C-alpha positions as CSV (number, residue, x, y, z in Angstrom):
1,M,47.7,26.3,162.8
2,D,49.9,22.9,164.5
3,S,49.9,22.3,167.7
4,E,51.5,25.2,169.4
5,Q,49.4,27.7,167.7
6,L,46.0,25.3,168.3
7,I,47.5,25.7,172.2
8,Q,47.9,29.8,171.5
9,L,44.4,30.1,170.4
10,G,42.7,28.0,172.8
11,Q,44.1,30.1,175.2
12,Q,43.3,33.2,173.5
13,L,40.2,31.8,173.6
14,R,40.1,31.7,177.4
15,V,41.0,35.1,178.0
16,D,38.8,36.5,175.6
17,A,35.5,35.1,177.8
18,V,36.9,35.8,180.3
19,R,36.9,39.3,179.7
20,A,34.0,39.4,177.4
21,A,32.2,38.2,181.3
22,D,34.7,40.5,183.4
23,A,32.9,43.4,181.3
24,A,29.5,42.3,181.7
25,Q,30.0,41.6,185.2
26,S,27.7,38.1,184.1
27,G,28.4,34.9,182.1
28,H,29.9,32.2,181.9
29,P,33.0,32.2,181.3
30,T,34.3,29.1,183.3
31,S,32.2,26.9,181.3
32,S,33.7,28.6,177.9
33,M,36.9,27.6,179.5
34,S,36.9,23.9,179.3
35,A,35.6,23.9,175.9
36,A,37.9,26.6,174.5
37,D,40.2,24.3,173.2
38,L,38.0,22.3,171.2
39,A,36.2,25.3,169.5
40,A,40.5,26.3,169.5
41,V,40.5,23.4,166.7
42,L,37.6,23.3,165.3
43,L,37.7,26.7,164.1
44,A,41.1,26.5,163.0
45,G,40.8,23.3,161.5
46,H,37.9,21.8,161.0
47,L,34.8,24.4,160.2
48,H,34.4,25.4,156.9
49,Y,32.6,29.0,156.9
50,D,32.6,32.3,154.7
51,F,31.9,34.8,157.5
52,D,31.2,37.7,155.2
53,R,28.5,34.7,153.5
54,P,27.2,33.5,156.1
55,D,24.1,32.4,153.7
56,H,26.7,30.8,151.6
57,P,24.8,26.8,151.0
58,G,28.4,25.2,151.3
59,N,28.4,26.2,154.8
60,D,29.1,24.1,158.0
61,R,27.3,24.8,160.3
62,F,27.9,25.5,164.2
63,I,25.4,25.4,167.3
64,L,25.8,26.1,170.4
65,S,24.0,23.9,172.3
66,K,25.7,24.6,175.8
67,G,24.5,28.6,174.9
68,H,25.7,30.3,178.1
69,A,29.0,29.1,176.7
70,S,28.5,32.2,174.8
71,P,31.6,34.3,175.2
72,L,33.5,31.2,174.2
73,L,31.3,31.5,170.5
74,Y,32.0,35.6,170.9
75,A,35.7,35.1,171.2
76,M,35.2,32.8,168.4
77,Y,34.1,35.6,166.4
78,R,36.8,38.1,167.1
79,A,39.4,35.4,166.0
80,A,38.0,34.9,163.3
81,G,38.0,38.1,162.5
82,A,33.8,38.4,162.5
83,V,33.7,41.3,165.7
84,D,36.0,43.0,166.8
85,D,37.6,43.7,170.1
86,E,35.2,46.4,170.7
87,E,32.3,44.4,170.0
88,L,33.7,41.9,172.2
89,L,33.6,43.5,175.0
90,T,29.9,45.0,174.8
91,Y,28.1,41.4,175.9
92,R,25.4,41.5,177.8
93,R,25.0,45.3,177.3
94,L,21.7,46.9,176.6
95,G,21.4,46.8,172.5
96,S,24.4,44.0,172.4
97,R,24.2,42.0,169.4
98,L,26.3,39.7,171.4
99,E,23.4,38.5,174.3
100,G,23.7,36.2,177.2
101,H,22.9,33.1,175.2
102,P,23.3,33.5,171.5
103,T,20.3,34.7,168.9
104,P,19.9,35.3,165.5
105,R,20.4,38.6,165.8
106,L,23.9,37.9,165.1
107,P,23.8,36.8,161.4
108,W,26.7,33.6,162.2
109,V,24.0,31.9,164.6
110,D,21.1,30.1,163.0
111,V,18.9,29.5,166.0
112,A,18.6,30.5,169.8
113,T,20.2,28.2,172.2
114,G,19.9,28.3,176.2
115,S,17.0,25.5,176.7
116,L,19.7,23.0,177.0
117,G,18.9,19.9,175.2
118,Q,18.1,21.9,172.2
119,G,21.2,22.0,170.1
120,L,21.2,18.3,169.0
121,P,17.8,17.9,168.1
122,V,17.4,21.5,166.0
123,G,21.0,20.1,164.1
124,V,20.0,16.6,163.4
125,G,16.8,18.9,161.7
126,V,20.0,20.8,159.3
127,A,21.6,17.7,158.8
128,L,18.3,16.3,157.8
129,A,18.6,19.0,155.1
130,G,21.9,19.0,154.1
131,K,21.2,15.5,153.3
132,R,17.8,15.0,151.8
133,L,17.4,18.4,150.4
134,D,20.7,20.4,150.0
135,R,21.9,17.4,148.7
136,V,25.6,19.3,149.6
137,P,27.7,18.2,151.9
138,Y,28.2,20.7,154.4
139,R,29.1,19.1,157.9
140,V,26.8,20.0,160.9
141,W,29.0,20.3,164.5
142,V,26.7,20.7,167.8
143,L,28.8,21.8,170.9
144,S,26.7,20.6,174.4
145,G,27.6,20.2,177.9
146,D,27.3,17.1,179.7
147,S,24.6,18.4,181.7
148,E,22.4,18.4,179.0
149,M,23.1,14.8,178.2
150,A,20.0,14.0,181.2
151,E,17.5,15.7,178.8
152,G,14.7,13.6,176.8
153,S,15.4,15.4,173.9
154,V,19.0,14.7,173.0
155,W,17.5,11.2,172.8
156,E,14.8,11.8,170.8
157,A,17.6,13.4,168.4
158,V,20.1,10.5,169.5
159,E,17.9,8.0,167.9
160,H,16.8,9.8,165.1
161,A,20.3,10.8,163.8
162,A,20.8,7.4,163.7
163,D,18.4,6.1,162.3
164,Q,18.5,8.0,159.3
165,R,22.5,7.6,159.0
166,L,23.8,11.3,159.3
167,D,26.9,10.9,159.1
168,N,27.3,14.7,158.1
169,L,26.8,15.3,162.0
170,T,29.2,15.2,164.7
171,L,27.9,16.0,168.2
172,V,30.9,17.1,170.7
173,V,30.1,16.7,174.4
174,D,32.1,19.3,176.8
175,V,32.5,16.7,179.5
176,N,33.8,18.6,182.3
177,R,32.0,16.9,185.1
178,L,30.2,20.2,186.9
179,G,26.8,21.4,186.1
180,Q,25.2,24.2,187.9
181,R,25.2,23.1,191.4
182,G,27.5,20.6,191.6
183,P,28.9,17.3,189.3
184,T,27.1,15.6,186.9
185,R,25.1,12.6,187.2
186,H,28.0,10.7,185.6
187,G,31.2,13.0,186.1
188,W,34.0,12.0,184.4
189,D,32.9,8.6,183.2
190,L,33.7,9.1,179.4
191,A,32.2,5.2,179.1
192,A,28.7,6.2,180.2
193,Y,28.2,8.1,177.3
194,T,30.3,6.4,174.9
195,R,27.7,3.3,176.0
196,R,24.6,4.8,175.5
197,L,25.6,6.3,172.1
198,R,26.6,3.3,170.5
199,A,23.4,1.3,171.9
200,F,21.9,3.7,169.5
201,G,24.4,3.1,166.3
202,W,26.9,6.2,166.9
203,H,30.3,6.3,166.0
204,T,32.4,7.5,169.2
205,V,35.7,9.2,170.4
206,E,36.7,9.5,173.6
207,V,39.5,12.2,173.9
208,D,41.7,14.2,176.3
209,G,39.2,17.5,175.5
210,H,42.6,19.3,176.4
211,D,45.2,18.0,174.2
212,V,45.0,19.6,170.8
213,E,46.3,16.7,168.4
214,A,44.0,14.0,170.1
215,V,41.4,16.4,169.4
216,D,42.1,17.1,165.8
217,A,42.4,13.2,165.4
218,A,38.6,12.6,166.3
219,F,37.3,15.3,164.3
220,D,39.1,14.4,161.2
221,E,37.5,10.9,162.0
222,A,34.7,12.0,162.5
223,R,34.8,13.2,158.8
224,S,36.0,10.1,157.6
225,T,33.1,7.8,159.3
226,T,30.3,7.0,157.1
227,G,26.9,5.7,157.5
228,R,26.5,6.7,161.1
229,P,26.8,10.3,163.0
230,T,29.5,10.7,165.4
231,A,29.6,11.5,168.5
232,V,33.5,13.2,170.4
233,I,33.6,12.6,173.8
234,A,35.4,14.8,175.5
235,R,37.1,15.0,179.1
236,T,37.5,18.6,180.3
237,R,38.3,20.9,183.4
238,K,35.8,23.9,183.9
239,G,37.6,26.9,184.8
240,R,40.8,25.5,182.4
241,G,43.9,27.6,182.9
242,V,42.8,29.4,186.3
243,A,43.7,27.8,189.3
244,A,41.1,29.5,191.8
245,V,38.4,28.3,189.5
246,E,39.8,25.2,187.7
247,D,37.3,21.8,188.3
248,Q,35.7,24.4,191.5
249,E,32.4,24.0,192.7
250,G,30.3,27.2,193.1
251,R,31.4,29.1,189.9
252,H,29.3,28.4,187.4
253,G,27.6,31.3,186.4
254,K,30.4,34.4,187.8
255,P,32.3,36.4,186.3
256,L,36.3,35.8,187.6
257,E,36.7,37.2,191.3
258,D,39.4,38.7,189.7
259,A,39.9,38.8,186.2
260,G,43.5,40.8,186.0
261,E,45.0,38.2,187.2
262,A,43.8,35.5,186.1
263,I,44.5,36.8,182.4
264,E,48.1,37.1,183.4
265,E,48.1,33.2,184.7
266,L,46.4,32.8,180.7
267,G,49.6,34.4,179.6
268,G,47.6,37.6,178.6
269,P,45.7,39.1,176.0
270,R,46.4,38.6,172.2
271,F,45.4,38.8,169.3
272,V,46.0,35.6,166.7
273,R,43.5,35.5,163.4
274,V,42.0,32.2,161.9
275,E,41.7,31.9,158.4
276,V,39.0,29.3,158.5
277,N,38.8,26.7,155.7
278,T,36.9,27.5,152.5
279,P,33.2,27.1,152.3
280,H,32.7,23.6,150.2
281,T,31.8,23.8,146.6
282,G,28.8,21.7,145.9
283,R,25.5,23.2,144.9
284,S,21.7,22.2,145.7
285,A,20.4,19.6,144.3
286,A,18.0,21.1,141.4
287,A,15.0,21.9,142.8
288,P,12.4,20.6,141.6
289,A,9.7,23.3,139.3
290,G,7.1,24.4,140.7
291,G,3.9,25.6,139.2
292,P,0.7,27.6,139.5
293,L,-1.2,27.0,142.9
294,E,-4.1,24.7,142.8
295,L,-5.8,23.9,146.0
296,P,-8.8,21.7,146.2
297,R,-11.7,22.7,146.0
298,Y,-14.9,21.7,147.9
299,E,-19.1,22.0,147.0
300,R,-21.0,23.9,149.6
301,G,-23.0,21.1,151.3
302,D,-20.8,19.0,151.3
303,E,-19.1,16.8,154.6
304,V,-15.5,17.4,155.0
305,A,-13.0,16.9,158.2
306,T,-10.7,20.0,158.1
307,R,-7.5,17.2,158.8
308,N,-8.8,16.0,154.5
309,A,-8.9,19.2,153.9
310,Y,-5.7,20.3,155.3
311,G,-4.3,17.1,153.8
312,E,-5.4,18.2,150.2
313,A,-4.2,21.8,150.3
314,L,-1.1,20.5,151.4
315,A,0.2,18.4,148.8
316,A,-1.2,21.1,146.2
317,L,0.8,23.4,148.1
318,G,3.9,21.1,147.7
319,S,3.0,21.0,144.1
320,A,3.4,24.6,143.9
321,R,6.2,24.7,146.2
322,P,10.0,22.9,145.7
323,D,10.5,24.8,149.0
324,V,7.9,23.3,151.3
325,V,8.4,19.7,153.4
326,A,6.5,17.8,155.6
327,L,6.9,16.2,158.8
328,D,5.1,14.2,161.2
329,G,4.8,12.5,164.7
330,E,3.7,8.7,163.1
331,V,0.1,10.0,163.1
332,S,0.0,11.3,159.7
333,D,-3.0,9.0,158.1
334,S,-4.4,10.6,161.0
335,T,-3.6,14.4,160.4
336,R,-3.7,13.5,156.6
337,A,-0.5,14.6,156.0
338,Q,0.1,11.5,154.4
339,F,-1.6,12.9,151.3
340,F,2.0,15.4,150.8
341,A,3.9,12.0,151.4
342,K,2.1,10.1,149.2
343,E,2.6,12.9,146.2
344,H,6.1,14.0,147.8
345,P,8.4,11.3,149.6
346,D,11.2,13.2,148.7
347,R,10.1,15.9,151.1
348,F,8.2,14.3,153.7
349,F,10.0,13.3,157.1
350,E,8.5,10.6,159.2
351,C,9.8,11.8,163.0
352,Y,7.8,8.8,165.2
353,I,6.9,9.6,168.4
354,A,8.9,12.0,169.1
355,E,7.2,15.0,169.3
356,Q,10.4,17.7,170.5
357,Q,12.1,16.2,167.5
358,L,9.5,16.9,164.8
359,V,9.7,20.7,165.9
360,A,13.8,21.4,166.7
361,A,13.8,19.3,162.7
362,A,11.6,22.3,161.6
363,V,13.5,24.8,163.0
364,G,16.1,23.1,161.4
365,M,15.0,22.9,158.3
366,Q,13.9,26.7,158.2
367,T,17.4,27.8,158.5
368,R,18.3,26.3,154.9
369,G,15.5,27.6,153.5
370,Y,12.6,25.7,153.3
371,V,9.2,26.5,154.9
372,P,7.9,23.4,157.1
373,Y,5.0,22.1,158.5
374,A,5.3,20.1,161.2
375,S,1.6,17.6,162.1
376,S,0.5,15.4,165.6
377,F,-1.7,15.6,167.7
378,A,-3.3,18.9,169.3
379,A,-3.3,17.3,172.5
380,F,0.7,15.8,171.8
381,L,2.3,18.9,170.7
382,T,2.4,20.2,174.1
383,R,5.4,18.3,174.9
384,A,6.8,20.1,172.7
385,H,6.0,23.4,173.9
386,D,10.0,24.6,175.1
387,F,11.1,23.7,171.1
388,V,8.2,25.8,169.5
389,R,8.9,28.8,172.7
390,M,12.6,29.0,171.2
391,A,11.6,29.1,167.3
392,A,9.8,31.9,168.4
393,V,13.8,33.5,170.1
394,S,14.8,31.9,167.2
395,R,13.3,34.4,164.9
396,A,12.2,31.0,163.1
397,G,9.4,30.7,160.3
398,I,7.7,27.1,161.3
399,N,4.1,26.3,160.9
400,V,2.6,23.6,162.9
401,V,-0.6,22.1,162.7
402,G,-2.3,20.1,165.6
403,S,-5.5,18.1,164.7
404,H,-8.1,16.4,166.7
405,A,-8.8,19.5,169.0
406,G,-11.3,19.3,172.1
407,V,-13.7,17.0,172.8
408,A,-15.6,17.0,169.4
409,I,-12.6,13.7,169.0
410,G,-15.0,11.6,171.2
411,E,-14.7,8.4,172.6
412,D,-10.9,8.5,172.5
413,G,-11.1,10.7,175.5
414,P,-9.1,13.4,177.3
415,S,-5.9,12.0,176.6
416,Q,-6.5,12.9,173.5
417,M,-7.6,15.8,173.2
418,G,-5.6,19.1,173.1
419,L,-7.7,21.8,175.6
420,E,-4.7,23.7,176.0
421,D,-3.1,24.2,172.8
422,L,-4.8,27.7,171.3
423,A,-3.3,29.6,175.0
424,M,-0.3,27.8,174.3
425,F,0.3,29.1,171.1
426,R,-1.5,32.2,171.3
427,A,1.6,33.1,174.7
428,V,4.7,32.4,171.7
429,H,5.8,35.6,170.9
430,G,4.2,36.8,167.3
431,S,2.5,33.4,166.7
432,T,-0.5,33.2,164.3
433,V,-2.9,31.0,165.5
434,L,-5.7,29.5,162.9
435,Y,-8.7,27.6,163.4
436,P,-11.1,26.9,160.5
437,C,-14.3,25.9,160.3
438,D,-14.6,24.5,157.0
439,A,-12.7,22.4,154.3
440,N,-12.2,25.8,151.6
441,Q,-11.5,27.9,154.3
442,T,-8.7,25.4,155.6
443,A,-7.3,25.0,152.5
444,H,-7.0,29.2,151.9
445,L,-5.2,29.2,155.3
446,V,-2.9,26.4,154.7
447,A,-1.5,28.6,151.7
448,A,-1.5,31.6,153.4
449,M,0.7,30.1,156.0
450,A,3.4,29.3,153.4
451,E,4.0,33.3,152.5
452,G,6.5,35.6,153.3
453,D,10.1,34.8,155.0
454,A,10.4,33.3,157.7
455,Q,11.1,36.5,160.1
456,S,7.6,37.5,159.2
457,R,5.8,34.1,158.9
458,G,7.0,33.5,163.0
459,V,5.5,30.7,164.3
460,R,2.1,30.3,162.9
461,Y,-0.2,27.2,164.4
462,L,-3.8,25.5,162.5
463,R,-5.7,23.6,164.5
464,T,-7.2,20.9,162.8
465,S,-11.2,18.8,163.8
466,R,-11.5,15.2,163.4
467,G,-15.1,14.6,161.8
468,A,-16.7,15.9,158.9
469,M,-18.1,19.2,159.2
470,P,-20.7,20.8,156.6
471,V,-18.9,22.9,153.8
472,L,-19.9,26.6,154.4
473,Y,-17.7,29.1,152.2
474,G,-16.9,28.5,148.9
475,P,-13.8,27.8,146.8
476,D,-13.3,30.9,145.3
477,E,-13.2,33.2,149.2
478,E,-11.0,34.6,150.8
479,F,-9.3,34.0,154.5
480,P,-6.9,36.7,155.2
481,V,-5.4,35.8,158.5
482,G,-6.7,38.3,160.4
483,G,-10.1,38.2,159.5
484,S,-13.1,37.0,160.2
485,K,-16.6,36.3,158.6
486,L,-20.6,37.3,160.0
487,L,-22.5,34.7,159.0
488,R,-25.4,35.6,161.0
489,S,-27.0,39.6,161.1
490,G,-30.1,41.7,161.5
491,D,-30.7,44.6,163.1
492,D,-32.6,43.3,166.3
493,D,-29.7,41.1,166.9
494,R,-29.8,40.9,170.8
495,L,-26.2,39.8,171.3
496,T,-23.5,37.8,169.4
497,L,-22.2,34.3,169.3
498,L,-18.7,34.3,168.0
499,A,-16.9,30.7,167.6
500,A,-14.4,29.0,165.9
501,G,-13.3,25.6,164.0
502,V,-16.1,22.8,165.2
503,T,-18.3,25.4,167.8
504,V,-19.4,27.7,164.6
505,H,-21.9,25.1,163.2
506,E,-23.0,24.6,166.6
507,A,-23.6,28.3,167.1
508,L,-25.6,27.9,163.8
509,R,-27.9,26.3,164.9
510,A,-28.1,27.7,168.2
511,A,-29.2,30.8,165.9
512,D,-31.5,28.9,164.3
513,L,-32.9,27.3,167.4
514,L,-33.1,31.2,169.2
515,A,-34.8,32.9,166.2
516,Q,-37.3,30.3,166.3
517,D,-38.4,31.9,170.0
518,G,-37.7,35.0,169.0
519,L,-34.5,35.9,170.1
520,P,-32.4,36.7,167.0
521,V,-28.7,36.7,167.4
522,R,-25.8,37.6,165.4
523,V,-23.0,35.1,164.4
524,V,-19.2,35.5,163.9
525,D,-16.5,33.1,162.9
526,L,-13.7,34.0,164.5
527,Y,-11.2,31.4,162.3
528,S,-8.4,33.3,163.5
529,V,-7.5,33.3,166.7
530,K,-4.4,35.1,166.6
531,P,-4.2,38.5,165.3
532,V,-7.8,38.3,165.9
533,D,-10.3,40.9,163.5
534,E,-11.0,43.4,166.8
535,R,-12.8,45.5,164.0
536,A,-15.2,43.1,163.7
537,V,-15.1,42.0,167.6
538,Q,-15.7,45.9,167.7
539,A,-18.3,46.0,165.9
540,A,-20.3,43.4,167.3
541,A,-20.1,44.5,171.0
542,E,-21.5,48.1,169.4
543,A,-24.4,46.2,167.9
544,T,-25.2,44.5,170.0
545,G,-24.1,44.9,173.6
546,C,-22.6,41.6,174.6
547,L,-20.7,39.2,173.5
548,V,-20.9,35.1,174.0
549,T,-17.5,33.4,173.0
550,V,-18.1,29.1,172.0
551,E,-15.2,27.1,171.8
552,D,-13.8,23.9,172.0
553,H,-10.9,24.6,174.4
554,H,-10.1,25.5,178.0
555,P,-11.5,28.5,179.0
556,Q,-8.2,29.6,179.8
557,G,-6.0,31.3,177.0
558,G,-8.1,30.5,174.0
559,L,-10.9,32.2,172.2
560,G,-13.0,34.0,174.5
561,D,-9.4,35.2,176.3
562,A,-8.3,36.8,172.4
563,V,-12.3,38.4,172.7
564,A,-11.5,39.9,175.9
565,E,-7.7,41.4,175.1
566,V,-9.9,43.4,172.6
567,F,-11.4,45.6,175.0
568,A,-7.6,46.5,177.0
569,D,-7.5,49.8,176.3
570,G,-10.1,51.3,178.0
571,R,-12.5,50.8,175.6
572,P,-16.3,50.1,177.1
573,V,-16.2,46.9,177.1
574,P,-19.2,45.0,176.3
575,R,-21.0,42.4,178.4
576,L,-19.2,39.0,178.2
577,V,-20.3,35.6,178.7
578,R,-17.9,32.5,177.7
579,L,-18.4,28.9,176.9
580,A,-15.9,26.7,176.7
581,V,-14.6,23.1,178.2
582,G,-14.9,23.6,182.2
583,N,-15.1,19.8,182.9
584,M,-13.0,16.8,182.6
585,P,-14.2,15.2,179.5
586,G,-14.9,10.9,179.8
587,S,-15.7,9.0,176.4
588,A,-18.7,9.6,174.3
589,T,-19.5,10.4,171.2
590,E,-19.2,13.9,169.9
591,P,-22.9,14.9,170.3
592,E,-22.8,13.8,173.7
593,Q,-19.5,15.7,174.5
594,L,-20.2,18.9,173.2
595,N,-23.6,18.6,175.2
596,A,-21.3,17.4,178.5
597,S,-19.2,20.5,178.5
598,G,-22.3,23.2,177.1
599,I,-20.7,24.2,174.0
600,D,-23.3,21.8,171.3
601,A,-26.5,23.9,169.5
602,D,-28.7,23.5,172.6
603,S,-26.6,24.8,175.9
604,I,-25.8,27.4,173.6
605,A,-29.8,28.3,173.0
606,A,-30.1,27.5,176.7
607,A,-27.3,29.5,177.5
608,V,-28.8,33.0,175.6
609,K,-32.4,32.3,176.9
610,L,-30.9,32.3,180.6
611,L,-28.9,35.3,179.9
612,A,-32.2,37.5,178.3
613,E,-34.1,36.7,181.5
614,K,-31.5,37.9,183.9
615,V,-29.8,41.1,181.3
616,V,-31.0,43.9,179.1
617,V,-28.6,42.8,176.7
618,R,-29.8,45.5,174.2
């Protein structure tokens, strides 16, 4: 398109944004109008994409990080012929694919956006896949708002992109000066953004975002820059083209009061159809040949840390599955992801101490068909919870592994202890939460996490432990997701101990102590915390009438809640008792920590005896 045609396309995008928001009587048309010229130039001149084949390996990727500007995205789709005018006007209605913030319900949307500060970090993950895995010359374009440049996650991404020399990544910053409640931190000071981005090693171009020729030249410059990513920093005006709202405060997130008059001022509806550039013809690099999965095997009675079993199993899985990748947050010597890194260095990604970027990169890579395992200390994954939450909205299939969980880590103290992680991951829509107690169980669960397609996998979390623990199970036992293991049972059991991970071993020792005192108890290993084995829990309740959960986690949201929820359907509720970490730990050895929190064998046995004295459990 020539300059005049690009100008008209920009106006069409503005008009359609106004129309869509007016039909919905909600939305963010003014945020869409500021970036319309940027979008027009990108769509008509620089994006390589086949809308009939959104899975084409050569497609560029476009991520609308300022997801509230969804009317602009949907207007682009109409201009490209991907949606028609009738569907455009279903914006934000029940059942419409055109949601208030874009999600992968639309085949051209790779990831959900709307939680600001996520588009660029995810884009870095996609660009890493293109550069190091696919080796296809597609480009990743991220359109960001100026307000979200205040998010720390953005600067984690900025530094990582520069460190990795991602010259296939272009960030377009729509600097329209106004945020939700008023002016942004830097207003129209483009140089403020430039100084910061250049300090991290980015190439930058400052541009008038409404000068289509200048924008076109800036995008050309971005595409021709090698060795580093490029940021196009564009000065724009919010509500551009309509005097009543242009650069006016208080207009954010509202449809225009007189849409008809605004559309007339913008020149009326247009029906320009854009022929988008065809995708790149390059093919993905030939994937290394896989082979049969040969998981590590451990002998009963050996003492092995589940984190070690995770690393060894992941390395084995990487040999069998060329689509498996591993990411770590500079603790791979502790999480044991280093075992994978040693065997498969081309598929290992060091994300350093940047947990938001760690999870975001995993989300980006899974859009390209890879199966990512992202690991860090369980405690530090809390920093990335918003990215985990949005991964579920994105229908993403990612595997997250948290090591050094619970008070069992010992002397390092509470800042290093993951005591909220089970609750955090259980609360995520469609998630799976696994907490193995021995090495063979861990190995099988690591393999199970890779099964299925991305949407069926969803967010899967594996909790591993620091210290060595006895191997309880043989290497050929099976551990289905949603299953459990009955470790002790008898006809005279007075109650059931339900445990996972570290506390399984404590529960078994407690059962031995109680048996000596004539108090037989049942022991169940609930390694699948979500979905929990409801049948096993119900069977234990029917057999013993009392359930005692024991967990190295805070009382809220973990194993105890998972068990209690089994009886939330109105069936008779057994007596439920929870043993969990209710204290604020300090520094101490592992046995001392477990005892101080009341979850070691002696404490469990004492609690059961007290329970037996006070109530009739059978």
